[in-house]
PASEBA-1860 file (N, C-alpha, C; in nm, 3 decimals):
! residues 291
1> MEGLGLVV> 0.868/17.156/4.773/0.811/17.233/4.885/0.911/17.235/4.999 ~ 0.941/17.351/5.043/1.041/17.365/5.148/0.986/17.309/5.278 ~ 1.066/17.223/5.342/1.022/17.163/5.468/1.036/17.258/5.585 ~ 1.001/17.207/5.703/1.013/17.285/5.826/1.160/17.310/5.858 ~ 1.185/17.426/5.917/1.321/17.456/5.958/1.366/17.369/6.075 ~ 1.496/17.354/6.090/1.552/17.271/6.195/1.653/17.354/6.274 ~ 1.633/17.354/6.404/1.727/17.425/6.490/1.850/17.337/6.511 ~ 1.966/17.389/6.474/2.091/17.318/6.497/2.174/17.399/6.596
9> RGEAAPFS> 2.250/17.331/6.678/2.325/17.397/6.785/2.473/17.367/6.773 ~ 2.550/17.471/6.793/2.694/17.453/6.798/2.738/17.411/6.937 ~ 2.867/17.403/6.956/2.922/17.365/7.086/2.891/17.472/7.190 ~ 2.844/17.429/7.307/2.809/17.523/7.413/2.933/17.577/7.484 ~ 3.038/17.495/7.493/3.155/17.534/7.573/3.224/17.660/7.519 ~ 3.252/17.672/7.388/3.315/17.794/7.340/3.229/17.919/7.363 ~ 3.098/17.903/7.351/3.007/18.015/7.374/3.016/18.060/7.520 ~ 3.012/17.962/7.613/3.020/17.993/7.754/3.155/18.057/7.789
17> TALRSLIN> 3.261/18.006/7.727/3.395/18.062/7.753/3.404/18.206/7.706 ~ 3.347/18.234/7.591/3.349/18.371/7.539/3.274/18.467/7.629 ~ 3.158/18.425/7.677/3.082/18.510/7.766/3.152/18.526/7.902 ~ 3.216/18.420/7.946/3.288/18.428/8.073/3.400/18.534/8.066 ~ 3.457/18.549/7.949/3.566/18.647/7.934/3.517/18.791/7.949 ~ 3.386/18.811/7.941/3.331/18.945/7.956/3.300/18.983/8.100 ~ 3.308/18.885/8.191/3.276/18.914/8.332/3.380/19.010/8.388 ~ 3.333/19.120/8.443/3.419/19.224/8.500/3.524/19.271/8.400
25> NPWYSDVR> 3.484/19.280/8.274/3.575/19.323/8.168/3.531/19.462/8.120 ~ 3.618/19.561/8.129/3.578/19.697/8.089/3.552/19.712/7.939 ~ 3.599/19.619/7.858/3.576/19.628/7.713/3.426/19.622/7.685 ~ 3.377/19.717/7.617/3.236/19.727/7.577/3.141/19.737/7.697 ~ 3.195/19.752/7.814/3.109/19.765/7.932/3.035/19.899/7.927 ~ 2.908/19.897/7.969/2.831/20.021/7.971/2.767/20.045/8.108 ~ 2.813/19.971/8.209/2.767/19.996/8.345/2.876/19.954/8.443 ~ 2.894/20.038/8.545/2.993/20.008/8.649/2.920/19.996/8.783
33> FVVGQERQ> 2.965/19.900/8.862/2.912/19.882/8.997/3.025/19.909/9.096 ~ 2.990/19.971/9.206/3.081/19.984/9.320/3.022/19.897/9.430 ~ 3.095/19.791/9.465/3.035/19.680/9.539/3.105/19.659/9.673 ~ 3.023/19.632/9.776/3.075/19.591/9.905/3.136/19.704/9.986 ~ 3.174/19.669/10.107/3.238/19.767/10.194/3.373/19.810/10.141 ~ 3.435/19.725/10.061/3.565/19.761/10.001/3.549/19.855/9.883 ~ 3.424/19.875/9.840/3.391/19.962/9.726/3.471/19.922/9.602 ~ 3.470/19.792/9.573/3.540/19.740/9.456/3.462/19.774/9.330
41> EIFAHRCL> 3.532/19.821/9.228/3.468/19.856/9.101/3.458/19.731/9.014 ~ 3.338/19.705/8.963/3.312/19.588/8.881/3.238/19.632/8.756 ~ 3.286/19.584/8.640/3.228/19.623/8.511/3.130/19.516/8.463 ~ 3.025/19.562/8.394/2.926/19.468/8.341/2.862/19.526/8.216 ~ 2.767/19.453/8.163/2.704/19.489/8.036/2.553/19.493/8.056 ~ 2.500/19.609/8.039/2.363/19.639/8.078/2.261/19.549/8.008 ~ 2.277/19.527/7.880/2.177/19.450/7.807/2.172/19.306/7.856 ~ 2.288/19.250/7.889/2.291/19.113/7.935/2.226/19.100/8.073
49> LACRCSFF> 2.260/19.192/8.164/2.200/19.187/8.297/2.049/19.206/8.291 ~ 2.006/19.300/8.208/1.863/19.332/8.201/1.781/19.217/8.142 ~ 1.836/19.149/8.044/1.759/19.040/7.982/1.762/18.913/8.067 ~ 1.856/18.904/8.158/1.867/18.784/8.241/1.801/18.798/8.378 ~ 1.779/18.922/8.421/1.734/18.941/8.559/1.646/19.065/8.568 ~ 1.523/19.048/8.613/1.431/19.160/8.622/1.475/19.263/8.725 ~ 1.547/19.218/8.829/1.599/19.312/8.928/1.690/19.414/8.861 ~ 1.781/19.367/8.778/1.874/19.459/8.711/1.803/19.539/8.602
57> QRLLGSEP> 1.700/19.481/8.544/1.623/19.556/8.445/1.561/19.679/8.510 ~ 1.505/19.660/8.628/1.447/19.774/8.699/1.555/19.869/8.749 ~ 1.664/19.813/8.796/1.771/19.895/8.854/1.838/19.983/8.749 ~ 1.859/19.928/8.630/1.936/19.998/8.527/1.849/20.078/8.431 ~ 1.719/20.067/8.442/1.630/20.144/8.355/1.600/20.070/8.226 ~ 1.494/20.114/8.161/1.448/20.044/8.040/1.472/20.124/7.913 ~ 1.540/20.237/7.921/1.565/20.318/7.802/1.669/20.248/7.714 ~ 1.634/20.209/7.592/1.729/20.135/7.508/1.844/20.222/7.461
65> GSRVESAV> 1.961/20.159/7.454/2.076/20.225/7.394/2.148/20.324/7.482 ~ 2.094/20.354/7.599/2.159/20.453/7.684/2.266/20.388/7.770 ~ 2.356/20.468/7.817/2.465/20.420/7.900/2.447/20.473/8.042 ~ 2.473/20.389/8.141/2.465/20.432/8.280/2.594/20.504/8.313 ~ 2.586/20.635/8.321/2.707/20.715/8.334/2.772/20.703/8.471 ~ 2.692/20.711/8.576/2.748/20.704/8.711/2.748/20.559/8.760 ~ 2.838/20.531/8.852/2.847/20.395/8.905/2.725/20.362/8.989 ~ 2.684/20.237/8.981/2.573/20.188/9.064/2.633/20.129/9.192
73> VLSTVPAE> 2.595/20.185/9.305/2.653/20.143/9.433/2.568/20.034/9.495 ~ 2.631/19.920/9.524/2.568/19.809/9.594/2.656/19.776/9.715 ~ 2.635/19.847/9.822/2.728/19.840/9.935/2.708/19.719/10.025 ~ 2.592/19.654/10.015/2.563/19.546/10.110/2.604/19.408/10.060 ~ 2.640/19.397/9.935/2.677/19.266/9.881/2.829/19.260/9.863 ~ 2.896/19.157/9.916/3.040/19.144/9.898/3.078/19.128/9.751 ~ 3.196/19.176/9.717/3.240/19.170/9.577/3.245/19.026/9.526 ~ 3.295/18.933/9.609/3.303/18.793/9.567/3.165/18.738/9.534
81> TFLAVLEF> 3.067/18.775/9.614/2.930/18.730/9.592/2.875/18.788/9.462 ~ 2.897/18.916/9.441/2.844/18.981/9.321/2.907/18.922/9.195 ~ 3.034/18.892/9.200/3.100/18.830/9.085/3.044/18.691/9.057 ~ 3.007/18.618/9.163/2.944/18.487/9.143/2.808/18.503/9.076 ~ 2.733/18.604/9.114/2.604/18.631/9.050/2.625/18.663/8.903 ~ 2.725/18.748/8.874/2.754/18.781/8.734/2.795/18.657/8.656 ~ 2.875/18.572/8.717/2.917/18.449/8.650/2.794/18.367/8.610 ~ 2.698/18.357/8.699/2.577/18.282/8.665/2.498/18.352/8.554
89> LYTNSVKL> 2.484/18.483/8.562/2.407/18.555/8.462/2.471/18.546/8.324 ~ 2.603/18.549/8.319/2.673/18.546/8.190/2.682/18.404/8.132 ~ 2.697/18.304/8.215/2.728/18.169/8.165/2.626/18.062/8.204 ~ 2.530/18.098/8.291/2.432/18.003/8.344/2.498/17.890/8.422 ~ 2.614/17.918/8.475/2.683/17.825/8.564/2.761/17.909/8.666 ~ 2.799/17.847/8.775/2.870/17.923/8.879/2.951/17.826/8.964 ~ 3.067/17.872/9.005/3.150/17.793/9.096/3.120/17.840/9.238 ~ 3.070/17.749/9.321/3.031/17.783/9.457/3.135/17.732/9.556
97> YRHSVLEV> 3.145/17.804/9.667/3.238/17.769/9.774/3.163/17.765/9.906 ~ 3.206/17.677/9.993/3.140/17.662/10.122/3.138/17.793/10.201 ~ 3.250/17.867/10.197/3.261/17.986/10.282/3.175/18.102/10.235 ~ 3.128/18.098/10.110/3.053/18.212/10.057/2.917/18.176/9.999 ~ 2.881/18.049/10.002/2.758/18.007/9.933/2.633/18.071/9.996 ~ 2.632/18.094/10.127/2.513/18.153/10.188/2.494/18.298/10.145 ~ 2.604/18.369/10.120/2.593/18.505/10.068/2.543/18.505/9.924 ~ 2.588/18.408/9.846/2.538/18.395/9.708/2.390/18.359/9.710
105> LTAAVEYG> 2.352/18.269/9.801/2.212/18.232/9.815/2.127/18.354/9.852 ~ 2.176/18.433/9.944/2.105/18.555/9.985/2.085/18.648/9.866 ~ 2.191/18.667/9.788/2.181/18.754/9.670/2.083/18.697/9.569 ~ 2.085/18.566/9.549/1.994/18.503/9.454/1.849/18.526/9.494 ~ 1.820/18.517/9.624/1.684/18.540/9.671/1.647/18.687/9.652 ~ 1.736/18.776/9.689/1.706/18.919/9.679/1.693/18.966/9.535 ~ 1.767/18.905/9.442/1.761/18.943/9.302/1.656/18.863/9.223 ~ 1.588/18.771/9.290/1.485/18.693/9.222/1.538/18.592/9.123
113> LEELRELC> 1.659/18.541/9.146/1.720/18.443/9.056/1.689/18.302/9.108 ~ 1.577/18.248/9.065/1.529/18.122/9.121/1.621/18.004/9.089 ~ 1.673/18.000/8.967/1.760/17.888/8.931/1.890/17.892/9.012 ~ 1.947/18.009/9.029/2.068/18.022/9.112/2.036/17.986/9.256 ~ 1.921/18.028/9.302/1.880/17.993/9.439/1.878/17.842/9.458 ~ 1.818/17.770/9.363/1.810/17.625/9.374/1.948/17.560/9.369 ~ 2.035/17.612/9.284/2.172/17.559/9.279/2.242/17.578/9.413 ~ 2.224/17.694/9.473/2.286/17.722/9.603/2.229/17.630/9.711
121> LEFVVKVL> 2.098/17.609/9.709/2.035/17.523/9.809/2.088/17.381/9.799 ~ 2.101/17.331/9.677/2.156/17.196/9.658/2.298/17.188/9.711 ~ 2.377/17.291/9.686/2.516/17.292/9.731/2.524/17.298/9.883 ~ 2.441/17.383/9.945/2.442/17.396/10.091/2.413/17.262/10.156 ~ 2.313/17.192/10.107/2.277/17.062/10.164/2.394/16.964/10.153 ~ 2.468/16.970/10.044/2.581/16.878/10.024/2.696/16.908/10.119 ~ 2.721/17.034/10.150/2.839/17.070/10.230/2.803/17.101/10.375 ~ 2.678/17.082/10.414/2.633/17.118/10.548/2.717/17.047/10.654
129> DVELVCEA> 2.765/17.124/10.749/2.841/17.068/10.861/2.809/17.147/10.987 ~ 2.874/17.111/11.097/2.842/17.172/11.227/2.867/17.322/11.225 ~ 2.974/17.366/11.160/3.007/17.508/11.161/2.914/17.590/11.071 ~ 2.858/17.528/10.970/2.777/17.602/10.872/2.628/17.598/10.904 ~ 2.584/17.497/10.978/2.441/17.468/10.985/2.359/17.579/11.049 ~ 2.408/17.642/11.155/2.328/17.748/11.219/2.320/17.872/11.130 ~ 2.427/17.903/11.060/2.423/18.015/10.966/2.322/17.985/10.854 ~ 2.322/17.861/10.807/2.226/17.822/10.703/2.084/17.828/10.755
137> LQVAVTFG> 2.063/17.787/10.880/1.930/17.794/10.940/1.881/17.938/10.947 ~ 1.971/18.029/10.983/1.932/18.169/10.990/1.888/18.223/10.854 ~ 1.962/18.189/10.750/1.925/18.231/10.615/1.791/18.171/10.577 ~ 1.771/18.043/10.609/1.646/17.976/10.575/1.527/18.042/10.642 ~ 1.541/18.076/10.770/1.431/18.140/10.843/1.407/18.281/10.790 ~ 1.514/18.354/10.764/1.501/18.493/10.717/1.424/18.501/10.586 ~ 1.451/18.407/10.495/1.391/18.415/10.361/1.280/18.312/10.339 ~ 1.239/18.244/10.444/1.128/18.150/10.431/1.159/18.031/10.343
145> LGPLQECC> 1.280/17.979/10.352/1.320/17.863/10.271/1.292/17.736/10.351 ~ 1.167/17.692/10.345/1.121/17.582/10.429/1.202/17.454/10.420 ~ 1.227/17.401/10.300/1.304/17.276/10.292/1.444/17.288/10.352 ~ 1.511/17.401/10.332/1.643/17.419/10.392/1.632/17.426/10.544 ~ 1.530/17.495/10.594/1.511/17.502/10.738/1.492/17.363/10.798 ~ 1.411/17.282/10.734/1.388/17.145/10.783/1.517/17.064/10.782 ~ 1.595/17.081/10.676/1.723/17.009/10.665/1.819/17.051/10.776 ~ 1.826/17.181/10.802/1.916/17.232/10.907/1.873/17.184/11.045
153> IAFIEAHS> 1.743/17.188/11.072/1.695/17.144/11.203/1.724/16.995/11.223 ~ 1.703/16.916/11.119/1.732/16.773/11.128/1.880/16.749/11.156 ~ 1.966/16.829/11.092/2.111/16.814/11.115/2.146/16.852/11.258 ~ 2.089/16.961/11.307/2.118/17.005/11.444/2.063/16.905/11.545 ~ 1.949/16.847/11.516/1.893/16.744/11.606/1.990/16.627/11.620 ~ 2.060/16.593/11.512/2.153/16.480/11.515/2.290/16.518/11.572 ~ 2.323/16.647/11.570/2.455/16.694/11.617/2.438/16.810/11.714 ~ 2.347/16.793/11.809/2.304/16.904/11.893/2.417/16.964/11.976
161> QEALRTRG> 2.490/16.882/12.048/2.591/16.935/12.139/2.697/17.014/12.064 ~ 2.740/16.962/11.950/2.842/17.033/11.872/2.788/17.164/11.816 ~ 2.665/17.161/11.765/2.607/17.281/11.704/2.585/17.392/11.806 ~ 2.548/17.355/11.928/2.522/17.455/12.031/2.648/17.530/12.074 ~ 2.763/17.477/12.041/2.889/17.541/12.081/2.947/17.631/11.972 ~ 2.877/17.645/11.861/2.930/17.723/11.749/2.892/17.871/11.762 ~ 2.970/17.952/11.695/2.940/18.095/11.690/2.807/18.119/11.619 ~ 2.779/18.038/11.517/2.654/18.054/11.444/2.532/18.038/11.533
169> FLELSAPA> 2.538/17.946/11.631/2.427/17.930/11.724/2.407/18.057/11.806 ~ 2.514/18.114/11.855/2.504/18.234/11.938/2.449/18.353/11.861 ~ 2.462/18.350/11.728/2.417/18.462/11.646/2.279/18.440/11.585 ~ 2.213/18.331/11.619/2.078/18.306/11.568/1.981/18.414/11.617 ~ 1.885/18.447/11.536/1.775/18.533/11.579/1.678/18.450/11.662 ~ 1.593/18.516/11.737/1.493/18.445/11.817/1.401/18.358/11.729 ~ 1.352/18.409/11.614/1.268/18.323/11.529/1.340/18.199/11.477 ~ 1.472/18.207/11.461/1.548/18.091/11.415/1.573/17.992/11.529
177> LLPLLRSD> 1.588/18.044/11.651/1.612/17.957/11.767/1.487/17.883/11.812 ~ 1.371/17.946/11.795/1.246/17.888/11.844/1.220/17.745/11.796 ~ 1.228/17.716/11.665/1.198/17.579/11.622/1.295/17.476/11.679 ~ 1.416/17.516/11.711/1.510/17.424/11.775/1.465/17.391/11.916 ~ 1.430/17.493/11.993/1.391/17.470/12.131/1.258/17.395/12.142 ~ 1.179/17.397/12.035/1.052/17.325/12.036/1.067/17.178/11.995 ~ 1.185/17.141/11.951/1.206/17.007/11.898/1.220/16.903/12.009 ~ 1.154/16.789/11.991/1.171/16.676/12.082/1.295/16.593/12.048
185> KLCVDEAE> 1.353/16.619/11.931/1.457/16.530/11.880/1.599/16.581/11.903 ~ 1.613/16.689/11.977/1.748/16.738/12.007/1.824/16.636/12.091 ~ 1.944/16.605/12.050/2.028/16.509/12.124/2.112/16.584/12.227 ~ 2.044/16.645/12.321/2.113/16.723/12.425/2.026/16.723/12.549 ~ 2.090/16.723/12.665/2.017/16.727/12.790/1.967/16.868/12.818 ~ 1.858/16.878/12.893/1.796/17.008/12.916/1.888/17.103/12.992 ~ 1.968/17.051/13.084/2.058/17.137/13.159/2.157/17.207/13.065 ~ 2.210/17.132/12.969/2.302/17.191/12.873/2.229/17.289/12.781
193> LVRAARSW> 2.105/17.258/12.748/2.027/17.347/12.662/1.998/17.479/12.733 ~ 1.973/17.474/12.862/1.952/17.597/12.938/2.079/17.682/12.938 ~ 2.194/17.618/12.956/2.320/17.692/12.953/2.344/17.754/12.816 ~ 2.312/17.679/12.710/2.330/17.732/12.575/2.237/17.851/12.551 ~ 2.114/17.842/12.600/2.020/17.953/12.584/2.069/18.077/12.659 ~ 2.128/18.057/12.775/2.182/18.171/12.852/2.299/18.235/12.775 ~ 2.387/18.155/12.721/2.499/18.209/12.642/2.447/18.285/12.521 ~ 2.346/18.229/12.455/2.284/18.296/12.340/2.227/18.431/12.380
201> ARVGAAVL> 2.157/18.434/12.491/2.094/18.559/12.537/2.199/18.662/12.577 ~ 2.309/18.618/12.635/2.415/18.712/12.673/2.472/18.783/12.550 ~ 2.494/18.706/12.444/2.546/18.767/12.321/2.444/18.866/12.266 ~ 2.318/18.826/12.260/2.215/18.915/12.210/2.200/19.042/12.293 ~ 2.209/19.027/12.425/2.197/19.142/12.513/2.312/19.240/12.491 ~ 2.433/19.186/12.468/2.548/19.274/12.445/2.537/19.346/12.311 ~ 2.492/19.275/12.209/2.482/19.334/12.075/2.369/19.436/12.068 ~ 2.255/19.400/12.125/2.136/19.485/12.117/2.129/19.589/12.227
209> ERPLAEVA> 2.218/19.576/12.328/2.219/19.666/12.444/2.082/19.666/12.512 ~ 2.033/19.545/12.538/1.905/19.528/12.605/1.923/19.430/12.721 ~ 1.834/19.432/12.819/1.844/19.338/12.932/1.839/19.193/12.887 ~ 1.908/19.108/12.959/1.916/18.966/12.925/1.777/18.903/12.917 ~ 1.694/18.927/13.018/1.562/18.866/13.021/1.474/18.913/12.906 ~ 1.493/19.037/12.864/1.414/19.090/12.752/1.453/19.022/12.622 ~ 1.582/18.998/12.603/1.629/18.929/12.482/1.580/18.784/12.481 ~ 1.581/18.721/12.598/1.546/18.579/12.607/1.396/18.554/12.604
217> APVVRELR> 1.317/18.656/12.631/1.171/18.639/12.648/1.102/18.563/12.533 ~ 1.137/18.588/12.406/1.064/18.518/12.298/1.087/18.367/12.293 ~ 1.196/18.320/12.357/1.231/18.178/12.339/1.236/18.099/12.469 ~ 1.251/18.167/12.582/1.284/18.096/12.705/1.170/18.005/12.752 ~ 1.048/18.032/12.712/0.935/17.949/12.751/0.945/17.807/12.695 ~ 1.028/17.789/12.594/1.042/17.656/12.533/1.139/17.566/12.610 ~ 1.206/17.620/12.711/1.293/17.537/12.794/1.207/17.453/12.888 ~ 1.239/17.326/12.897/1.157/17.231/12.973/1.218/17.210/13.111
225> LALLAPAE> 1.194/17.307/13.199/1.259/17.310/13.329/1.216/17.193/13.418 ~ 1.097/17.142/13.397/1.049/17.030/13.479/1.133/16.904/13.459 ~ 1.211/16.899/13.352/1.298/16.783/13.330/1.420/16.784/13.422 ~ 1.452/16.899/13.481/1.568/16.911/13.569/1.538/16.850/13.704 ~ 1.640/16.792/13.766/1.626/16.738/13.900/1.612/16.853/14.000 ~ 1.558/16.827/14.121/1.540/16.934/14.220/1.669/17.011/14.250 ~ 1.781/16.943/14.262/1.906/17.013/14.290/1.945/17.105/14.175 ~ 1.923/17.058/14.052/1.953/17.141/13.934/1.860/17.261/13.927
233> LSALEEQN> 1.735/17.239/13.960/1.637/17.348/13.957/1.669/17.452/14.063 ~ 1.713/17.407/14.180/1.753/17.500/14.287/1.873/17.584/14.242 ~ 1.972/17.519/14.180/2.090/17.591/14.132/2.051/17.692/14.024 ~ 1.960/17.652/13.935/1.914/17.742/13.830/1.841/17.861/13.891 ~ 1.760/17.835/13.993/1.685/17.942/14.058/1.780/18.043/14.122 ~ 1.886/17.994/14.183/1.984/18.083/14.244/2.057/18.165/14.139 ~ 2.098/18.101/14.031/2.164/18.174/13.922/2.070/18.276/13.861 ~ 1.943/18.242/13.853/1.845/18.332/13.796/1.825/18.457/13.882
241> RREPLIPV> 1.846/18.443/14.013/1.839/18.562/14.100/1.954/18.657/14.070 ~ 2.072/18.600/14.046/2.189/18.684/14.018/2.185/18.742/13.877 ~ 2.137/18.661/13.783/2.134/18.701/13.642/1.999/18.660/13.584 ~ 1.898/18.747/13.596/1.763/18.710/13.552/1.759/18.672/13.405 ~ 1.705/18.553/13.380/1.690/18.502/13.244/1.550/18.446/13.223 ~ 1.504/18.368/13.320/1.380/18.294/13.309/1.275/18.357/13.400 ~ 1.153/18.376/13.352/1.048/18.430/13.438/1.029/18.346/13.564 ~ 1.012/18.410/13.677/0.998/18.339/13.804/0.882/18.241/13.798
249> EQIVEAWK> 0.772/18.281/13.736/0.655/18.193/13.732/0.683/18.065/13.654 ~ 0.777/18.070/13.558/0.812/17.949/13.484/0.886/17.850/13.574 ~ 0.971/17.902/13.661/1.041/17.816/13.757/0.942/17.760/13.859 ~ 0.848/17.841/13.902/0.745/17.796/13.995/0.665/17.681/13.935 ~ 0.631/17.691/13.808/0.557/17.585/13.740/0.636/17.454/13.741 ~ 0.767/17.466/13.722/0.851/17.345/13.725/0.850/17.282/13.864 ~ 0.857/17.367/13.968/0.851/17.314/14.105/0.717/17.247/14.132 ~ 0.609/17.300/14.078/0.478/17.239/14.095/0.475/17.099/14.034
257> CHALRRGD> 0.540/17.086/13.921/0.546/16.956/13.854/0.614/16.854/13.945 ~ 0.721/16.897/14.013/0.791/16.809/14.106/0.702/16.776/14.225 ~ 0.634/16.877/14.278/0.551/16.858/14.397/0.435/16.763/14.370 ~ 0.372/16.779/14.256/0.257/16.696/14.222/0.297/16.561/14.166 ~ 0.421/16.554/14.118/0.473/16.430/14.057/0.386/16.382/13.943 ~ 0.324/16.477/13.873/0.248/16.444/13.754/0.263/16.558/13.655 ~ 0.321/16.527/13.537/0.344/16.631/13.439/0.218/16.692/13.384 ~ 0.107/16.611/13.378/-0.014/16.664/13.316/-0.098/16.748/13.409
265> EVRGTPCR> -0.059/16.755/13.538/-0.138/16.830/13.633/-0.100/16.977/13.636 ~ 0.011/17.011/13.573/0.056/17.150/13.573/0.042/17.203/13.433 ~ -0.062/17.273/13.411/-0.093/17.321/13.277/0.016/17.418/13.229 ~ 0.063/17.397/13.107/0.160/17.488/13.046/0.304/17.456/13.077 ~ 0.330/17.354/13.157/0.468/17.318/13.188/0.516/17.208/13.095 ~ 0.612/17.236/13.009/0.660/17.130/12.918/0.737/17.023/12.995 ~ 0.687/16.903/12.992/0.751/16.791/13.063/0.799/16.682/12.968 ~ 0.775/16.699/12.842/0.810/16.594/12.746/0.961/16.585/12.730
273> RRRGTLPR> 1.011/16.465/12.742/1.155/16.445/12.729/1.200/16.458/12.583 ~ 1.320/16.507/12.566/1.382/16.514/12.433/1.464/16.387/12.411 ~ 1.510/16.371/12.289/1.589/16.252/12.257/1.716/16.243/12.342 ~ 1.776/16.358/12.372/1.901/16.358/12.448/1.885/16.380/12.596 ~ 1.762/16.380/12.647/1.741/16.403/12.790/1.801/16.289/12.872 ~ 1.886/16.323/12.967/1.945/16.223/13.056/1.841/16.180/13.159 ~ 1.837/16.053/13.193/1.735/16.005/13.288/1.759/16.061/13.428 ~ 1.651/16.097/13.494/1.653/16.141/13.633/1.541/16.067/13.708
281> EHHRFLDL> 1.558/16.057/13.837/1.467/15.974/13.916/1.321/16.016/13.900 ~ 1.297/16.147/13.894/1.159/16.194/13.891/1.093/16.177/13.754 ~ 1.169/16.142/13.653/1.112/16.128/13.518/1.007/16.016/13.511 ~ 1.013/15.921/13.604/0.914/15.812/13.599/0.773/15.860/13.632 ~ 0.765/15.983/13.687/0.633/16.037/13.718/0.576/16.120/13.602 ~ 0.660/16.146/13.502/0.612/16.228/13.391/0.528/16.142/13.296 ~ 0.423/16.202/13.245/0.329/16.127/13.162/0.356/16.138/13.014 ~ 0.458/16.217/12.976/0.483/16.241/12.835/0.627/16.204/12.802
289> PFK> 0.661/16.076/12.796/0.797/16.035/12.762/0.829/16.067/12.618 ~ 0.957/16.072/12.586/0.998/16.092/12.446/0.951/15.974/12.364 ~ 0.898/16.005/12.247/0.852/15.899/12.155/0.940/15.898/12.032
END
């Protein structure tokens, strides 16, 4: 009586090497992509893409045996990123680089490649540094990647001053900046945080061609002005007259906190100290110290 069949496997490496040789190879290719702003031509194989990724299955059609005659234009994805996606689809492995991993992660999310997404997330966490963290936070917020967002915020909390000086910080969206400004654990003084928020708003105002106060409106309420000393608050008020950033009523609330010398008596005024808040004489009157 014939027994049950047994699955036997050959070496995986030669198989992977053979498939890797087909990446961007015109031999037997039946689909061409024109990718990125450089409009680089990249060759691929329709059956492989379709069976590995539902995005490409929908994009390339379901008619068996047909050839995609015209090039498929993907202008928003860089060629290097698209080739990394193909490498993963062909070989189930990919070589990632710090300078491009966030673009590969973005493509993985948009193409529904969950395994590639997880590989990218693991890599990002390993290589996270001051220059990369704000860009990674923006990607995390944009695509709802909660664990990555938490990791980025924790990193920025520990390296606040350095992170606030990066280009990535200045390019954050308001939804990405909000959780930072709400954090008690930022290792930065409030005066420096106000300056960073002003620099951020200036960049946004220039890019969006909108008034500074309008750009800052979604986030500026999270600044804890009552933590500033009276002289600092006066200087901020004067600067705010020249370059409106903060609503006048928010500054008035901070002055009320000073006048009453009790943080809990002024409803809506954030008085809780952050981890990096420098001590000031009036802080002994605040009822919500950093914990």
